[in-house]
N, C-alpha and C positions, 0 to 999 in steps of 0.2 A: 504494499499499500504506500502511496506517495501523497503527501498533503502539501499544497502550495497556499501561502497566505500573504495577503497584502492589505494595508490599511490606507485609506484615501480620504480626502476631504477634510473639512473642519478648519478651524482658525489657524493652526500651526502646520498646515500641509504644504510641503515643498515637493512638487512632482519629481524633480531630478534625484531627490534623496530617498525616494520610496521605491525600493525594488522588492519584488516578491521573494519570500523566504520559502524554502522547500525542506520538508522533513521526510526522510526515508524511514518509514515506520519499521520496516524489517531490520534496520540497523540499530534500533534502540534496544535497550534491555527488555527482557520478556515482560516484566511487570508494566513498563510504559507502553509496550505494544498492546497488551491486553486492555489497558485503560483507554487508549485512543480508539481501539476497535469497539469497545463497549459504548463509548460516547458517540461514535458515528452511528451505531445501531440505535441507541436511545433517542438520538435527535432525528431519526428517520431521514438522514441526509440525502440519500439517493431518491427520495420521494419529494424533496423540496422543489419548488419552482426554479428552473434554471434561469440564470441571468448574469451577465458580465458587467452591467452598468446599473447604477441606482436609478430608480424611477425619476422622471423629470422633476417631480415636486421635491425630491430629496437631494438633488445635485447641489454641491456646495457644503452639504452636511457630511459629518464623518460617517464612513461606512467601511465594511470589511469585504474582501473578495476571497473566497475559499474554494479551492479546486481539490477534489479528492479523486484519485485514480486507484482502482483495485481490479485486477484482472482485466476483463473487457468492459468494465463500467467506469465512467468518468462523468463527473457533474461539477459545474461551477455555479456558485450562488453568490449573490451580492446582498449583504445584510446591513441595514442601517443600525447605527449605534444610538442609543443603548439597545442591546439585544433583549427582547421581551420573552423569548421562549427559554424556559429553564434548561432543557436538555441541550439546546443549541448554544446557550450561553456557557454551559459547562464545557462543551467541546471547544469553543473559542478560547476560553481561559486556559485550557490544557495546551492547545496549539501555541498560544502566545507564550506560555511558560517554556515550551520546548524551543521555540524560535529565539527567545531571550537567553536561554541557558546554554 
C-alpha cells in the first residue's frame, strides 16, 4: 500500500513549498502497517467520492489531498479542513504523524 498526502490552501500556503509526501506502508513496522490499514478500512476510503481539487466554494481554504494505492485500487480524495468524519480524521492524523516523523 502507498499513501500520498499533501496540504494546500489556507492563510500560510506557499505553493512552491508544498510537495506531496509518500508513505510506503509495507516498509513500516508491522504495528504501523496494521494501524494504517485499519484506519483506511474504518474510514471506508475507497468508497469516498473521488476528487483532486476542492469544491469551488472551498478554494482558498485549507484542504488535504490523499491518494491511496493498494493492488489494483487507487483513489484520490480532497478533504476540507477541519475534517468532520471521525474515522477519516483518525486516518489523516496517522498519515500526518508518519509524514512528519
